[in-house]
N, C-alpha and C positions, 0 to 999 in steps of 0.2 A: 474022804477026798471028794472034792467037787469035780464033776465031769468037765473036761476041757471043751470050750466052745470051738466048733470047727471053723477054720479060716475059710473065707470065701475064695473060691478059685478065680484066678485071673484069666483063665482060659476063655470064658465067654466074652469078657471085655476085649481081649486081644482079637478074638474072632470078629467082633463087631467093627473094630478099627480096620482090619483087613478088608472086610466087606465094604465099608465106606470108601476105602482107598480104591478098591476095584471098580466100584460104581463111578467114582469121579474119573478114574483112568479111562473107563469105557466111554463116558461122555466126552472127554477130551480127545480120545482117538477118533471117535465118530465125527466130532466137529472138524478136526484137522483134516481128516480124509475127505469130508464134504467140501472143504475149502480147496483142497487139491483138485478134486473132480470139477469144481466150478471153474477153476483156472484153466483146466484142460478144455472145457467147453468154450470158454472165452477165446482160447487160442484157436480152436477150430472155427469159431465165428469170424475171427479176424482173417484167417486164411481164405475163407469163402468171400469175405468182403474185399480183400486185396485182389483176388482172382477176378471178381466182378468188375472192380475198378480198372484193372489192366485191360480186360476185354472191351469194356464199354467206352473207355476214353479213346480207343482206337477208331471209334465210329463218330462221324459227324452227321447229326440229324438235320433234316430240312425243317423249315418253319412249319410246314403242314403237319408235321409229327408232334408238334408241341401243343398237346391238349392237356387240360387239367386232370383228366382221368387216366392218362397214360403213365407207365412206369418210366420216368425219365432220369432217374438217379445215375450219375456218373457219365452220362452221355455228353459229348461236346455239341455245341450249337453255334451257328453264325447268325447274329441278330443285326438288324438295321432299324434305326429309329432315332428317338431323341430322349435325352435324360430330363427328368423333372428336377431341375437344379434347386427349386424352391423347397423341396422336402427331402433333406438328407438326414439320415439317422447315424448316430455315433454309438456303437456298441461298446459299453464301458468294460474296464478290467481285462483288456486283452494284452497278451505278452507276445512279442515277436523278437526273437534273438536277444532275450534277456531285457528287453526294453518294454516299459509299460505304456499303454496308450489305448487307442480306439480302433475298431474295425468300421470302415466306412461303407454304408449301404445307401444307395440312391435308386429310386424307382426309375424304370426305363419303359417308355412306350414303344414297343417293338412292332414292326409291321407283321401282320399275320397272327398276332396274339391279341385277344380282346382286352385282357386285363394288363395293367402295368406289372412288370416283373422286377423284383428287387435285385440290384446288381451289387455284389461284393466287390468293392473297388480296392480293398487292401487295407494296410495298417498305417496309422499316423501316430506319432508320439504324443504323449499327454501335454507336452509344452511346459511352460513355467510353473503353472499350478492348475488346480481343478476349477478355479473360478473363471478362467479364461479359456474358452474352447478353441481348438486349432481352426485356422482358416482353411476351408475346403474349396478347391478350385472348381469352377463350373466348367462343364463340357457343353459347348454351344453347338447348335445346328444339328443336321442329320449326320449321324456317324454309324459306322459298322465295326463290329468287333466279334471275336470268337471267345467263348467262355465255357465253363464246366457247370452243368446242371446238378443240383443237389437239393435234398430236403433241408429246410431250416434246421439249425442245430437245436437239440432238445435241452431244456433246462428244468431244474427243480425250482419252481417259482415260489419264493418265500415272501415276496412283497409285490408292490406295484411295478409295472414295466418301466415307468419313468419316475424319477425321484421327486419331481415337483409337478403339481397339477397345471402349472403354467407352461404353455407350449410356445417355445421359441426355436427357430431353425438356425443352424442344425440342432437337432434334438438329441440329447444324451439319453440313452435307454440302458436298462440293466440286463435285458434279454430280448430275444426276438419273439414276437407274438404277431403272426400275420394278421389275425383278426383285428387286434387292437391297433396295429399300425395302419390297416386299411381305414379304420374309423378316423384316424388322425389326418389322413390325406383326402378323405371323403370319396374314395374310390376302392372297389374291390381289388385285391392283389392276387396275382398268380400264385398257386400253392408251392411252387418251387422257386429257389433262388438260383442265380447264375454268378459264378466267380470269374472275373476277368483273367485272361491268361497272364502269368507273371511278366511276360515280355511285352504286354500291351502298352501302347503309348498313354492310355488313360488310367493305368493301374498304379496305385501306390505299392510299396513293397509287400509282397505276398508269396505264398507257396500253395500249390495244390496238394493238400495233405488229407488223406482219407482217414487215417488213424493216428493217434498220438502215442499209442503203445502197440508195438508189433507183437505177433504171436510168440516170438522167441522170449519176450519178457514174461508173458503169461506162463509159458512152459517152465521158465526158471522159477517163478513163484510156486508153481505146482510141485516142482521137485522139493522146494523148501518145506511146503506144508506136509508132503508125504514123509520127508525125512524126520520132521518133528513128531509125526504120528508113530513112525517106526521106533524112534528113540523112547517115546512114552511107553510103547508096547514092551520093549526090552526091559525098561526100568520096572515095569509092573511084574514081569516074569521073575526078575532077580529078587525083588522084594517079597514075592510070594514064597520063595524058597528060604528066606531068612527067618 
């Protein structure tokens, strides 16, 4: 009789499969938990930001306080001076109440400030097509208005600020870059921008909005990530006993 060849045990293979599953589950749970914690941190950041916004917008700064090195974000200011109507920028790809268009920025020579400051004048619709830019009304003479100071919005720049090397005014731009914009008007610009009050006679439609997503949304996303992590943990425990 020939001795029977022993069959290979399936136990080592099954053990490796479970080990691989546990490893992937650990990675998944860690990732989902990290995403949940990140959303919690974002919610806290938004709470701090909204608190600062509420406290600072209640204060009106004097022109003497408007220095380039001061922390001016979210304070209100009353400026008097003249608009540089020859150099208006149209920030592309803006959406206001589901309508596509531009955000209008015009330099303003304010009394008491050495450099021109960019004024956010609000939203204008794109018009008939992209080949014809909307007509922007000039604001003539010495005027006075109240506005909200803020830092220029940050962007991930994937290309040039302007789509064409040719400069014609008003100039369509893809994002705000204070340094590049200053070169185009041949004057240094104040590092902050100021948004007109929505009720201003000089303003196009606009809103003072500090965040586009409130802390409640971030908390909701955090709950979803943590729920997915818990589900994956429970599934891992159940499969380990099978």
